[in-house]
C-alpha positions as a Markdown table, in Angstrom:
| # | Residue | x | y | z |
|---|---|---|---|---|
| 1 | Met | 110.4 | 158.2 | 156.8 |
| 2 | Gly | 107.3 | 156.4 | 155.4 |
| 3 | His | 107.1 | 159.0 | 152.6 |
| 4 | Asn | 110.8 | 158.3 | 151.7 |
| 5 | Met | 110.3 | 154.6 | 151.7 |
| 6 | Ser | 107.3 | 155.0 | 149.4 |
| 7 | Met | 109.4 | 157.1 | 147.0 |
| 8 | Asp | 112.2 | 154.5 | 147.1 |
| 9 | Met | 109.7 | 151.7 | 146.3 |
| 10 | Asn | 108.2 | 153.7 | 143.4 |
| 11 | Asn | 111.6 | 154.4 | 142.1 |
| 12 | Ser | 112.6 | 150.7 | 142.4 |
| 13 | Glu | 109.4 | 149.6 | 140.6 |
| 14 | Asp | 110.0 | 152.2 | 137.8 |
| 15 | Phe | 113.6 | 151.0 | 137.3 |
| 16 | Gly | 112.5 | 147.4 | 137.5 |
| 17 | Ala | 110.1 | 147.9 | 134.6 |
| 18 | Lys | 112.7 | 149.7 | 132.5 |
| 19 | Phe | 115.3 | 147.0 | 133.3 |
| 20 | Met | 113.0 | 144.1 | 132.3 |
| 21 | Ala | 112.0 | 145.8 | 129.1 |
| 22 | Ala | 115.7 | 146.5 | 128.2 |
| 23 | Leu | 116.5 | 142.9 | 129.1 |
| 24 | Lys | 113.8 | 141.6 | 126.7 |
| 25 | Glu | 115.0 | 143.8 | 123.9 |
| 26 | Lys | 118.6 | 142.9 | 124.4 |
| 27 | Glu | 117.8 | 139.2 | 124.3 |
| 28 | Ala | 115.9 | 139.5 | 121.0 |
| 29 | Trp | 118.8 | 141.5 | 119.5 |
| 30 | Leu | 121.3 | 139.0 | 120.7 |
| 31 | Asn | 119.4 | 136.1 | 119.1 |
| 32 | Ser | 118.6 | 137.9 | 115.9 |
| 33 | Thr | 121.8 | 139.9 | 115.3 |
| 34 | Leu | 124.8 | 139.5 | 117.6 |
| 35 | Leu | 125.0 | 135.7 | 118.2 |
| 36 | Pro | 124.5 | 134.8 | 114.5 |
| 37 | Lys | 127.3 | 137.3 | 113.7 |
| 38 | Ile | 129.6 | 135.6 | 116.3 |
| 39 | His | 128.7 | 132.2 | 114.7 |
| 40 | Asp | 129.6 | 133.6 | 111.3 |
| 41 | Asp | 132.9 | 135.0 | 112.6 |
| 42 | Tyr | 133.8 | 131.6 | 114.0 |
| 43 | Arg | 133.1 | 130.1 | 110.6 |
| 44 | Leu | 135.3 | 132.7 | 108.9 |
| 45 | His | 138.1 | 132.0 | 111.4 |
| 46 | Leu | 137.8 | 128.2 | 110.8 |
| 47 | Thr | 138.2 | 128.7 | 107.0 |
| 48 | Cys | 141.3 | 130.9 | 107.6 |
| 49 | Leu | 142.7 | 128.4 | 110.1 |
| 50 | Asn | 142.1 | 125.4 | 107.7 |
| 51 | Asn | 144.1 | 127.3 | 105.1 |
| 52 | Leu | 147.0 | 127.9 | 107.5 |
| 53 | Val | 147.1 | 124.3 | 108.9 |
| 54 | Glu | 147.1 | 122.9 | 105.3 |
| 55 | Ala | 149.9 | 125.2 | 104.2 |
| 56 | Leu | 152.1 | 124.5 | 107.3 |
| 57 | Ser | 151.5 | 120.8 | 106.9 |
| 58 | Lys | 152.5 | 120.7 | 103.3 |
| 59 | Lys | 155.8 | 122.4 | 104.2 |
| 60 | Ser | 156.3 | 119.9 | 107.1 |
| 61 | Leu | 156.5 | 122.9 | 109.5 |
| 62 | Ile | 154.0 | 121.1 | 111.7 |
| 63 | Thr | 153.2 | 117.4 | 112.0 |
| 64 | Pro | 149.4 | 117.0 | 112.0 |
| 65 | Asp | 147.8 | 114.8 | 114.7 |
| 66 | Pro | 147.2 | 111.4 | 113.0 |
| 67 | Tyr | 144.4 | 110.7 | 115.5 |
| 68 | Gln | 142.6 | 114.1 | 115.2 |
| 69 | Lys | 139.5 | 112.7 | 113.6 |
| 70 | Asp | 139.2 | 109.9 | 116.2 |
| 71 | Lys | 139.0 | 112.3 | 119.2 |
| 72 | Lys | 135.5 | 112.8 | 120.5 |
| 73 | Ile | 134.6 | 116.3 | 121.7 |
| 74 | Thr | 131.9 | 116.8 | 124.3 |
| 75 | Gln | 132.8 | 120.2 | 125.6 |
| 76 | Ile | 135.1 | 123.1 | 124.8 |
| 77 | Gln | 138.6 | 122.8 | 126.2 |
| 78 | Lys | 141.6 | 125.0 | 125.6 |
| 79 | Pro | 144.7 | 123.1 | 124.2 |
| 80 | Glu | 147.8 | 122.7 | 126.3 |
| 81 | Glu | 150.1 | 125.7 | 126.8 |
| 82 | Ser | 153.3 | 124.2 | 128.4 |
| 83 | Thr | 156.7 | 125.0 | 126.9 |
| 84 | Phe | 158.6 | 122.9 | 124.5 |
| 85 | Thr | 162.0 | 123.0 | 122.7 |
| 86 | Asp | 162.6 | 124.0 | 119.1 |
| 87 | Asn | 163.2 | 120.4 | 118.1 |
| 88 | Glu | 159.8 | 119.5 | 119.5 |
| 89 | Arg | 158.0 | 122.3 | 117.8 |
| 90 | Pro | 156.7 | 120.5 | 114.6 |
| 91 | Val | 155.1 | 117.7 | 116.7 |
| 92 | Lys | 153.9 | 119.7 | 119.7 |
| 93 | Leu | 152.5 | 122.7 | 117.7 |
| 94 | Gly | 151.0 | 120.2 | 115.3 |
| 95 | Leu | 149.1 | 118.4 | 118.1 |
| 96 | Arg | 147.9 | 121.7 | 119.7 |
| 97 | Ile | 146.9 | 123.5 | 116.5 |
| 98 | Cys | 145.0 | 120.3 | 115.4 |
| 99 | Asp | 143.2 | 120.2 | 118.8 |
| 100 | Tyr | 142.4 | 123.9 | 118.4 |
| 101 | Gln | 141.1 | 123.3 | 114.9 |
| 102 | Ser | 138.9 | 120.5 | 116.1 |
| 103 | Met | 137.5 | 122.7 | 118.9 |
| 104 | Ile | 136.7 | 125.6 | 116.5 |
| 105 | Asp | 135.1 | 123.0 | 114.1 |
| 106 | Tyr | 133.0 | 121.8 | 117.1 |
| 107 | Val | 132.0 | 125.4 | 117.9 |
| 108 | Cys | 131.0 | 126.1 | 114.3 |
| 109 | Asn | 129.0 | 122.9 | 113.6 |
| 110 | Tyr | 127.7 | 121.6 | 117.0 |
| 111 | Met | 127.3 | 124.6 | 119.3 |
| 112 | Lys | 124.0 | 126.5 | 119.3 |
| 113 | Phe | 124.4 | 130.3 | 119.4 |
| 114 | Asn | 121.3 | 131.5 | 121.2 |
| 115 | Thr | 120.5 | 132.7 | 124.7 |
| 116 | Asp | 118.7 | 129.5 | 125.7 |
| 117 | Gln | 121.9 | 127.4 | 125.1 |
| 118 | Leu | 124.7 | 129.7 | 126.2 |
| 119 | Asn | 125.5 | 130.1 | 129.8 |
| 120 | Leu | 128.4 | 131.7 | 131.6 |
| 121 | Asp | 130.5 | 128.5 | 131.7 |
| 122 | Lys | 130.2 | 128.1 | 127.9 |
| 123 | Val | 131.0 | 131.7 | 127.2 |
| 124 | Gln | 134.0 | 131.6 | 129.6 |
| 125 | Arg | 135.3 | 128.4 | 127.8 |
| 126 | Leu | 134.9 | 130.1 | 124.5 |
| 127 | Met | 136.9 | 133.1 | 125.7 |
| 128 | Glu | 139.6 | 130.8 | 127.0 |
| 129 | Leu | 139.7 | 128.9 | 123.7 |
| 130 | Asn | 140.1 | 132.1 | 121.8 |
| 131 | Gly | 143.2 | 132.8 | 123.8 |
| 132 | Thr | 145.0 | 129.7 | 122.5 |
| 133 | Phe | 146.8 | 131.9 | 120.0 |
| 134 | Gln | 147.3 | 135.7 | 120.3 |
| 135 | Trp | 146.5 | 136.5 | 116.7 |
| 136 | Ser | 146.8 | 140.2 | 117.0 |
| 137 | Ser | 150.3 | 139.8 | 118.6 |
| 138 | Leu | 151.7 | 137.0 | 116.5 |
| 139 | Thr | 155.4 | 137.5 | 117.1 |
| 140 | Ala | 158.4 | 135.2 | 117.6 |
| 141 | Asn | 159.2 | 136.8 | 121.0 |
| 142 | Ser | 155.7 | 136.4 | 122.4 |
| 143 | Pro | 155.7 | 135.2 | 126.0 |
| 144 | Lys | 152.9 | 132.7 | 125.1 |
| 145 | Met | 154.4 | 129.4 | 123.9 |
| 146 | Asn | 151.8 | 128.5 | 121.3 |
| 147 | Thr | 151.7 | 132.0 | 119.8 |
| 148 | Gln | 155.5 | 132.1 | 119.7 |
| 149 | Ala | 155.7 | 128.7 | 117.9 |
| 150 | Leu | 153.0 | 129.6 | 115.4 |
| 151 | Ala | 154.6 | 132.9 | 114.6 |
| 152 | Ile | 158.0 | 131.2 | 113.9 |
| 153 | Cys | 156.4 | 128.6 | 111.7 |
| 154 | Ile | 154.4 | 131.2 | 109.7 |
| 155 | Gly | 157.6 | 133.3 | 109.3 |
| 156 | Asn | 159.4 | 130.2 | 108.0 |
| 157 | Leu | 156.4 | 129.5 | 105.7 |
| 158 | Lys | 156.5 | 133.0 | 104.2 |
| 159 | Ala | 160.3 | 132.9 | 103.8 |
| 160 | Gly | 160.2 | 130.3 | 101.0 |
| 161 | Ala | 156.8 | 131.1 | 99.6 |
| 162 | Gln | 155.6 | 132.8 | 96.4 |
| 163 | Gln | 153.7 | 136.1 | 96.5 |
| 164 | Leu | 150.4 | 134.3 | 96.0 |
| 165 | Gln | 150.8 | 132.1 | 99.1 |
| 166 | Ile | 152.2 | 135.0 | 101.2 |
| 167 | Ala | 149.0 | 137.0 | 100.2 |
| 168 | Met | 146.9 | 134.0 | 101.3 |
| 169 | Ile | 148.7 | 133.7 | 104.7 |
| 170 | Asn | 148.5 | 137.4 | 105.4 |
| 171 | Asp | 144.8 | 137.5 | 104.4 |
| 172 | Ser | 144.0 | 134.5 | 106.7 |
| 173 | Val | 145.8 | 136.1 | 109.7 |
| 174 | Asn | 144.2 | 139.5 | 109.1 |
| 175 | Lys | 140.7 | 138.2 | 108.7 |
| 176 | Thr | 141.2 | 136.1 | 111.9 |
| 177 | Ile | 142.3 | 139.2 | 113.8 |
| 178 | Glu | 139.2 | 141.0 | 112.7 |
| 179 | Ala | 136.9 | 138.0 | 113.4 |
| 180 | Met | 138.5 | 137.5 | 116.9 |
| 181 | Ala | 138.0 | 141.1 | 117.8 |
| 182 | Glu | 134.3 | 140.9 | 116.9 |
| 183 | Ile | 133.9 | 137.6 | 118.7 |
| 184 | Ser | 135.6 | 138.9 | 121.9 |
| 185 | Ser | 133.4 | 142.0 | 122.0 |
| 186 | Gly | 130.3 | 139.9 | 121.3 |
| 187 | Leu | 131.1 | 137.3 | 124.0 |
| 188 | Lys | 131.7 | 140.1 | 126.5 |
| 189 | Gln | 128.2 | 141.5 | 125.7 |
| 190 | Thr | 126.7 | 138.0 | 125.9 |
| 191 | Ala | 128.3 | 137.4 | 129.3 |
| 192 | Asp | 127.0 | 140.8 | 130.6 |
| 193 | Phe | 123.6 | 139.9 | 129.4 |
| 194 | Ile | 123.6 | 136.4 | 131.1 |
| 195 | Arg | 124.5 | 138.1 | 134.4 |
| 196 | Glu | 121.7 | 140.7 | 133.9 |
| 197 | Arg | 119.3 | 137.9 | 133.0 |
| 198 | Tyr | 120.1 | 136.2 | 136.3 |
| 199 | Lys | 119.2 | 139.4 | 138.1 |
| 200 | Gly | 116.0 | 139.6 | 136.0 |
| 201 | Glu | 115.0 | 136.1 | 137.2 |
| 202 | Val | 115.6 | 137.1 | 140.8 |
| 203 | Arg | 113.5 | 140.2 | 140.3 |
| 204 | Lys | 110.7 | 138.4 | 138.5 |
| 205 | Asn | 110.5 | 135.2 | 140.6 |
| 206 | Ile | 111.4 | 136.4 | 144.1 |
| 207 | Ile | 111.1 | 140.1 | 144.5 |
| 208 | Ala | 107.9 | 140.4 | 142.5 |
| 209 | Ser | 106.3 | 137.3 | 144.1 |
| 210 | Asp | 103.5 | 137.4 | 146.7 |
| 211 | Lys | 105.8 | 135.6 | 149.2 |
| 212 | Phe | 108.3 | 138.5 | 149.2 |
| 213 | Asp | 107.9 | 140.8 | 152.2 |
| 214 | Val | 108.4 | 144.3 | 150.8 |
| 215 | Ser | 108.9 | 145.8 | 154.2 |
| 216 | Lys | 112.3 | 144.1 | 154.2 |
| 217 | Lys | 113.5 | 146.6 | 151.6 |
| 218 | Val | 114.3 | 149.2 | 154.3 |
| 219 | Asn | 118.1 | 148.3 | 154.4 |
| 220 | Pro | 120.6 | 146.1 | 152.5 |
| 221 | Ala | 120.9 | 143.6 | 155.3 |
| 222 | Thr | 117.2 | 142.8 | 155.6 |
| 223 | Tyr | 116.7 | 143.0 | 151.8 |
| 224 | Met | 119.5 | 140.4 | 151.3 |
| 225 | Ala | 118.1 | 138.2 | 154.1 |
| 226 | Glu | 114.6 | 138.2 | 152.6 |
| 227 | Ile | 116.0 | 137.1 | 149.2 |
| 228 | Lys | 118.1 | 134.4 | 150.8 |
| 229 | Arg | 115.0 | 133.1 | 152.6 |
| 230 | Leu | 113.0 | 132.6 | 149.5 |
| 231 | Phe | 115.8 | 131.7 | 147.0 |
| 232 | Pro | 116.2 | 127.9 | 147.8 |
| 233 | Thr | 112.5 | 127.2 | 147.3 |
| 234 | Ile | 111.8 | 129.5 | 144.3 |
| 235 | Met | 115.0 | 129.2 | 142.3 |
| 236 | Val | 115.6 | 125.5 | 142.9 |
| 237 | Lys | 119.1 | 124.2 | 141.8 |
| 238 | Arg | 120.2 | 127.7 | 140.8 |
| 239 | Pro | 123.5 | 129.0 | 142.4 |
| 240 | Phe | 123.1 | 131.9 | 144.8 |
| 241 | Ser | 125.3 | 134.8 | 143.4 |
| 242 | Asn | 126.0 | 137.1 | 146.3 |
| 243 | Asp | 127.6 | 139.7 | 144.0 |
| 244 | Leu | 124.7 | 139.9 | 141.5 |
| 245 | Ile | 122.1 | 140.1 | 144.2 |
| 246 | Glu | 124.1 | 142.8 | 145.9 |
| 247 | Glu | 123.9 | 144.7 | 142.7 |
| 248 | Ile | 120.1 | 144.4 | 142.7 |
| 249 | Ile | 120.0 | 145.8 | 146.3 |
| 250 | Gln | 122.3 | 148.7 | 145.3 |
| 251 | Glu | 120.1 | 149.4 | 142.3 |
| 252 | Asp | 117.0 | 149.5 | 144.4 |
| 253 | Ile | 118.0 | 151.1 | 147.8 |
| 254 | Gly | 121.7 | 151.9 | 147.6 |
| 255 | Asp | 123.1 | 155.4 | 148.5 |
| 256 | Asn | 124.3 | 155.8 | 144.9 |
| 257 | Lys | 121.4 | 154.0 | 143.2 |
| 258 | Ala | 120.9 | 156.5 | 140.3 |
| 259 | Ala | 124.4 | 155.9 | 139.1 |
| 260 | Val | 124.2 | 152.2 | 139.6 |
| 261 | Gln | 120.9 | 152.0 | 137.7 |
| 262 | Lys | 122.4 | 154.0 | 134.8 |
| 263 | Lys | 125.4 | 151.7 | 134.6 |
| 264 | Thr | 123.1 | 148.6 | 134.5 |
| 265 | Leu | 120.9 | 150.1 | 131.8 |
| 266 | Asp | 124.0 | 151.1 | 129.8 |
| 267 | Arg | 125.1 | 147.4 | 129.8 |
| 268 | Leu | 121.8 | 146.5 | 128.2 |
| 269 | Arg | 121.9 | 149.2 | 125.6 |
| 270 | Ile | 122.0 | 147.9 | 122.1 |
| 271 | Glu | 124.9 | 149.3 | 120.1 |
| 272 | Glu | 124.2 | 148.3 | 116.5 |
| 273 | Thr | 127.3 | 149.9 | 115.1 |
| 274 | Lys | 129.6 | 147.5 | 116.9 |
| 275 | Val | 128.4 | 144.4 | 115.2 |
| 276 | Val | 127.5 | 145.6 | 111.7 |
| 277 | Ala | 129.4 | 143.3 | 109.3 |
| 278 | Lys | 131.2 | 144.7 | 106.4 |
| 279 | Glu | 129.4 | 144.1 | 103.1 |
| 280 | Thr | 131.5 | 141.5 | 101.4 |
| 281 | Gly | 129.1 | 140.1 | 98.9 |
| 282 | Pro | 126.4 | 137.5 | 99.3 |
| 283 | Asn | 126.4 | 135.4 | 102.5 |
| 284 | Thr | 126.8 | 131.9 | 101.0 |
| 285 | His | 125.4 | 130.2 | 104.0 |
| 286 | Glu | 122.2 | 132.2 | 103.8 |
| 287 | Val | 121.9 | 131.5 | 100.0 |
| 288 | Leu | 122.2 | 127.8 | 100.7 |
| 289 | Met | 119.7 | 127.9 | 103.6 |
| 290 | Glu | 117.3 | 129.8 | 101.4 |
| 291 | Ala | 117.4 | 127.0 | 98.9 |
| 292 | Ile | 116.8 | 124.4 | 101.6 |
| 293 | Arg | 114.0 | 126.5 | 103.1 |
| 294 | Asn | 112.4 | 126.9 | 99.6 |
| 295 | Leu | 112.5 | 123.1 | 99.3 |
| 296 | Gly | 110.6 | 122.9 | 102.6 |
| 297 | Thr | 107.7 | 124.8 | 101.0 |
| 298 | Thr | 106.9 | 121.7 | 99.0 |
| 299 | Ser | 105.2 | 120.4 | 102.2 |
| 300 | Glu | 102.0 | 122.3 | 101.4 |
| 301 | Gln | 101.7 | 120.6 | 98.0 |
| 302 | Tyr | 102.7 | 117.2 | 99.4 |
| 303 | Glu | 100.0 | 117.5 | 102.0 |
| 304 | Gln | 97.4 | 118.0 | 99.3 |
| 305 | Val | 98.9 | 115.1 | 97.3 |
| 306 | Leu | 98.8 | 112.8 | 100.3 |
| 307 | Met | 95.1 | 113.6 | 101.0 |
| 308 | Lys | 94.1 | 112.9 | 97.4 |
| 309 | Ile | 96.1 | 109.7 | 96.8 |
| 310 | Val | 94.9 | 108.3 | 100.2 |
| 311 | Ser | 91.3 | 109.1 | 99.2 |
| 312 | Asn | 91.8 | 107.6 | 95.7 |
| 313 | Asn | 93.2 | 104.4 | 97.3 |
| 314 | Lys | 90.1 | 104.1 | 99.4 |
| 315 | Val | 87.9 | 104.5 | 96.3 |
| 316 | Leu | 89.9 | 101.8 | 94.5 |
| 317 | Gln | 90.0 | 99.4 | 97.5 |
| 318 | Gly | 86.3 | 100.0 | 98.0 |
| 319 | Gly | 85.6 | 98.7 | 94.6 |
| 320 | Arg | 87.5 | 95.6 | 95.5 |
| 321 | Asn | 85.0 | 94.7 | 98.2 |
| 322 | Ser | 84.4 | 91.0 | 97.8 |
| 323 | Leu | 83.3 | 88.7 | 100.7 |
| 324 | Lys | 86.9 | 87.4 | 100.8 |
| 325 | Asp | 88.3 | 91.0 | 101.1 |
| 326 | Lys | 85.8 | 91.8 | 103.9 |
| 327 | Ile | 86.7 | 88.6 | 105.9 |
| 328 | Ile | 90.5 | 89.4 | 105.6 |
| 329 | Arg | 90.0 | 93.0 | 106.8 |
| 330 | Phe | 87.8 | 91.8 | 109.7 |
| 331 | Ile | 90.3 | 89.2 | 110.8 |
| 332 | Arg | 93.2 | 91.8 | 110.7 |
| 333 | Lys | 91.1 | 94.2 | 112.8 |
| 334 | Ile | 90.2 | 91.5 | 115.4 |
| 335 | Phe | 93.8 | 90.5 | 116.0 |
| 336 | Gly | 95.1 | 94.1 | 115.8 |
| 337 | Leu | 97.2 | 93.3 | 112.7 |
| 338 | Pro | 98.5 | 96.2 | 110.5 |
| 339 | Glu | 96.8 | 96.8 | 107.2 |
| 340 | Gln | 97.9 | 94.4 | 104.5 |
| 341 | Gln | 100.6 | 95.8 | 102.2 |
| 342 | Ile | 99.2 | 97.2 | 99.0 |
| 343 | Asp | 101.2 | 96.8 | 95.8 |
| 344 | Tyr | 100.3 | 98.5 | 92.5 |
| 345 | Ser | 101.7 | 98.0 | 89.0 |
| 346 | Ile | 102.2 | 101.5 | 87.6 |
| 347 | Val | 103.7 | 103.0 | 84.4 |
| 348 | Thr | 106.4 | 105.7 | 84.9 |
| 349 | Thr | 107.7 | 108.0 | 82.3 |
| 350 | Asp | 111.4 | 109.1 | 82.3 |
| 351 | Ala | 111.5 | 112.9 | 82.4 |
| 352 | Ala | 114.6 | 113.1 | 80.1 |
| 353 | Thr | 114.0 | 110.4 | 77.6 |
| 354 | His | 110.2 | 110.0 | 77.9 |
| 355 | Ala | 110.7 | 106.3 | 77.9 |
| 356 | Lys | 107.9 | 104.4 | 79.7 |
| 357 | Lys | 108.5 | 101.6 | 82.2 |
| 358 | His | 106.3 | 99.2 | 84.2 |
| 359 | Glu | 107.1 | 99.2 | 87.9 |
| 360 | Ser | 105.7 | 97.5 | 91.0 |
| 361 | Leu | 105.0 | 100.1 | 93.7 |
| 362 | Asn | 104.7 | 99.3 | 97.4 |
| 363 | Tyr | 102.0 | 101.8 | 97.9 |
| 364 | Thr | 101.9 | 101.4 | 101.7 |
| 365 | Glu | 105.6 | 102.1 | 102.1 |
| 366 | Phe | 105.5 | 104.9 | 99.6 |
| 367 | Val | 102.7 | 106.8 | 101.3 |
| 368 | Ser | 104.3 | 106.3 | 104.8 |
| 369 | Asn | 107.7 | 107.6 | 103.6 |
| 370 | Leu | 106.0 | 110.6 | 101.8 |
| 371 | Ala | 104.2 | 111.5 | 105.0 |
| 372 | Lys | 107.4 | 111.5 | 107.0 |
| 373 | Arg | 109.2 | 113.6 | 104.3 |
| 374 | Asn | 106.2 | 116.1 | 104.3 |
| 375 | Lys | 106.4 | 116.5 | 108.1 |
| 376 | Phe | 110.2 | 117.2 | 108.0 |
| 377 | Tyr | 109.8 | 119.6 | 105.1 |
| 378 | Ser | 107.2 | 121.6 | 106.9 |
| 379 | Gly | 109.8 | 122.1 | 109.6 |
| 380 | Ile | 112.6 | 123.3 | 107.4 |
| 381 | Ala | 110.3 | 125.8 | 105.7 |
| 382 | Val | 110.2 | 127.8 | 108.9 |
| 383 | Lys | 113.4 | 129.8 | 109.9 |
| 384 | Asn | 114.8 | 129.0 | 113.3 |
| 385 | Ser | 112.6 | 125.9 | 113.7 |
| 386 | Ile | 114.3 | 122.8 | 115.2 |
| 387 | Ala | 114.5 | 121.1 | 111.8 |
| 388 | Tyr | 115.8 | 124.3 | 110.1 |
| 389 | Asn | 118.5 | 124.9 | 112.7 |
| 390 | Gln | 119.5 | 121.3 | 112.6 |
| 391 | Ile | 120.6 | 121.7 | 109.0 |
| 392 | Ser | 121.8 | 125.3 | 109.4 |
| 393 | Ser | 124.3 | 124.2 | 112.1 |
| 394 | Gln | 125.9 | 121.7 | 109.8 |
| 395 | Asp | 129.0 | 122.3 | 107.7 |
| 396 | Glu | 128.0 | 123.8 | 104.4 |
| 397 | Lys | 129.4 | 120.8 | 102.4 |
| 398 | Lys | 127.2 | 118.4 | 104.4 |
| 399 | Ala | 124.2 | 120.7 | 104.0 |
| 400 | Leu | 124.8 | 120.9 | 100.2 |
| 401 | Ala | 125.2 | 117.1 | 100.0 |
| 402 | Trp | 121.9 | 116.7 | 101.8 |
| 403 | Leu | 120.1 | 119.1 | 99.5 |
| 404 | Asn | 121.6 | 117.3 | 96.4 |
| 405 | Lys | 120.2 | 114.0 | 97.7 |
| 406 | Gln | 116.8 | 115.6 | 98.4 |
| 407 | Met | 116.6 | 117.0 | 94.9 |
| 408 | Thr | 117.4 | 113.6 | 93.3 |
| 409 | Glu | 114.8 | 111.9 | 95.5 |
| 410 | Asn | 112.1 | 114.5 | 94.8 |
| 411 | Ser | 112.6 | 114.1 | 91.0 |
| 412 | Arg | 112.0 | 110.4 | 91.5 |
| 413 | Ile | 108.9 | 111.1 | 93.6 |
| 414 | Gln | 107.5 | 113.3 | 90.9 |
| 415 | Val | 107.8 | 110.5 | 88.4 |
| 416 | Val | 106.1 | 108.0 | 90.7 |
| 417 | Leu | 103.3 | 110.3 | 91.6 |
| 418 | Ala | 102.5 | 111.0 | 88.0 |
| 419 | Gly | 102.4 | 107.2 | 87.4 |
| 420 | Leu | 100.2 | 106.7 | 90.4 |
| 421 | Asp | 97.9 | 109.4 | 89.3 |
| 422 | Ala | 97.4 | 107.8 | 85.9 |
| 423 | Phe | 97.0 | 104.4 | 87.6 |
| 424 | Phe | 94.1 | 105.5 | 89.8 |
| 425 | Lys | 92.3 | 107.2 | 86.9 |
| 426 | Ser | 92.5 | 104.1 | 84.7 |
| 427 | Ser | 92.0 | 101.4 | 87.4 |
| 428 | Val | 88.6 | 102.3 | 88.9 |
| 429 | Ser | 85.2 | 101.4 | 87.5 |
| 430 | Val | 83.4 | 103.9 | 85.3 |
| 431 | Leu | 81.0 | 104.6 | 88.2 |
| 432 | Asp | 83.9 | 105.5 | 90.6 |
| 433 | Arg | 85.8 | 107.7 | 88.2 |
| 434 | Pro | 84.1 | 111.0 | 89.3 |
| 435 | Lys | 85.4 | 110.2 | 92.9 |
| 436 | Ile | 89.0 | 110.1 | 91.8 |
| 437 | Lys | 90.9 | 113.3 | 92.6 |
| 438 | Gly | 93.6 | 114.3 | 90.2 |
| 439 | Ile | 97.0 | 115.7 | 91.3 |
| 440 | Thr | 98.1 | 117.4 | 88.1 |
| 441 | Met | 97.9 | 120.9 | 89.6 |
| 442 | Glu | 99.9 | 119.9 | 92.7 |
| 443 | Leu | 102.5 | 118.2 | 90.5 |
| 444 | Thr | 102.9 | 121.4 | 88.5 |
| 445 | Ser | 103.3 | 123.5 | 91.7 |
| 446 | Leu | 105.9 | 121.0 | 93.0 |
| 447 | Lys | 107.8 | 121.2 | 89.8 |
| 448 | Asn | 107.9 | 125.0 | 90.0 |
| 449 | Ile | 109.2 | 124.9 | 93.6 |
| 450 | Leu | 111.9 | 122.4 | 92.7 |
| 451 | Val | 113.0 | 124.5 | 89.7 |
| 452 | Lys | 113.3 | 127.6 | 92.1 |
| 453 | Thr | 115.2 | 125.5 | 94.6 |
| 454 | Asn | 117.5 | 124.3 | 91.9 |
| 455 | Gln | 118.1 | 127.9 | 90.8 |
| 456 | Leu | 119.1 | 128.9 | 94.4 |
| 457 | Arg | 121.3 | 125.8 | 94.6 |
| 458 | Ala | 123.1 | 126.7 | 91.4 |
| 459 | Glu | 123.5 | 130.3 | 92.6 |
| 460 | Tyr | 125.1 | 129.0 | 95.8 |
| 461 | Val | 127.5 | 126.7 | 93.9 |
| 462 | Ala | 128.4 | 129.6 | 91.6 |
| 463 | Tyr | 129.3 | 131.9 | 94.6 |
| 464 | Ile | 131.4 | 129.1 | 96.1 |
| 465 | Glu | 133.3 | 128.5 | 92.9 |
| 466 | Glu | 133.9 | 132.2 | 92.4 |
| 467 | Lys | 135.2 | 132.6 | 96.0 |
| 468 | Glu | 137.5 | 129.6 | 95.4 |
| 469 | Gln | 138.9 | 131.1 | 92.2 |
| 470 | Met | 139.5 | 134.4 | 94.0 |
| 471 | Arg | 141.2 | 132.6 | 96.8 |
| 472 | Lys | 143.5 | 130.8 | 94.4 |
| 473 | Leu | 144.4 | 134.1 | 92.8 |
| 474 | Gly | 145.1 | 135.7 | 96.1 |
| 475 | Ile | 142.2 | 138.1 | 95.8 |
| 476 | Thr | 140.2 | 138.8 | 98.9 |
| 477 | Glu | 136.8 | 140.4 | 99.2 |
């Protein structure tokens, strides 16, 4: 019996190692491939949905919710499904499809699609939301009220429409059907992973801990009792899932453990072919984010610029070291007062007209703002950083507007820095001139980065305009 128990334990440890390795690989794949694909599919669905809602509204087949934009969404909730009469259809369907539209917009722009943020409750809510309309069975005799009403309205919309609009409607519905199939498959895999991750936490934190009595693995009852004994203190505030822990026991010491183990590992197997997106031309979101990431690489040059202009300022201020200046600095230091604001009169040159202009620059504020900008840019230069994801999760129009604003501001900063560089070089004494550090090289590098960013931005805008033209012509990718 001792020999059999030893073999069982060895088999359990061997499976446990395979399981944990498979779990780690699956999580990496979910975060790098599947979940971004689901997010993209939701974005595609939102675009198609917006087209349909706009078309139905224009024909007065639905009455849009006038308070749609005022509603605050804090979590995913499926719209109402109760029945209504034909006369109520425009208003009732209008309210429900607008609620659904707002929810999908929330999913696209505010939800984080990674394994740290998604739990079973969120995945389940997404699955329920997806069932608001049965897109693959969009018929007027559907038993689902919302699906039936939408099918009737789309049928009426097509009845009086031109071929171009009919093509747009069909394209929107067909793309949504494809996107929803991908999303449903992906969410099921995600839910399976979350359950397996829970089992992995129990294995790692309880079964593999020094407090766990391995002699209790002799039968299911004692094994379960030992896990229950340690669970409240080790996995604090986590729910005790009897079904999932029963699976662990069956995997380790069950009569049919080989088959159970295989089934578990099969759930964690990575099936690349199921989530490979069709090549439909450039991913505009990725092109836009590449432009933004490229902008972030200016941080290296800005860091060098900051070091040099701060050093130059110290040289200049050091030359202004009268008894009065020393007394003022001493008094500020004694009373813990901030450094006195420094203003410089610089000459800037307009990049387009080459016209020169005298300006008063609040040096203290300028350096402070540039340091903050530099810190944020260093974040967006790295994919999947907090700053990068913050922008990436936004609607593309908002992200583009932000990039446009940054490009304008950076052009202005270039002009000011050139003026400040010339000011430092001309304002110090002859003896201090060798101490002044020029920033011409950094300004040239910054200009090159901004030119590249502008090229990427123009490339993105060109793709968007081309897609819009194709959409208007009823041509799909």
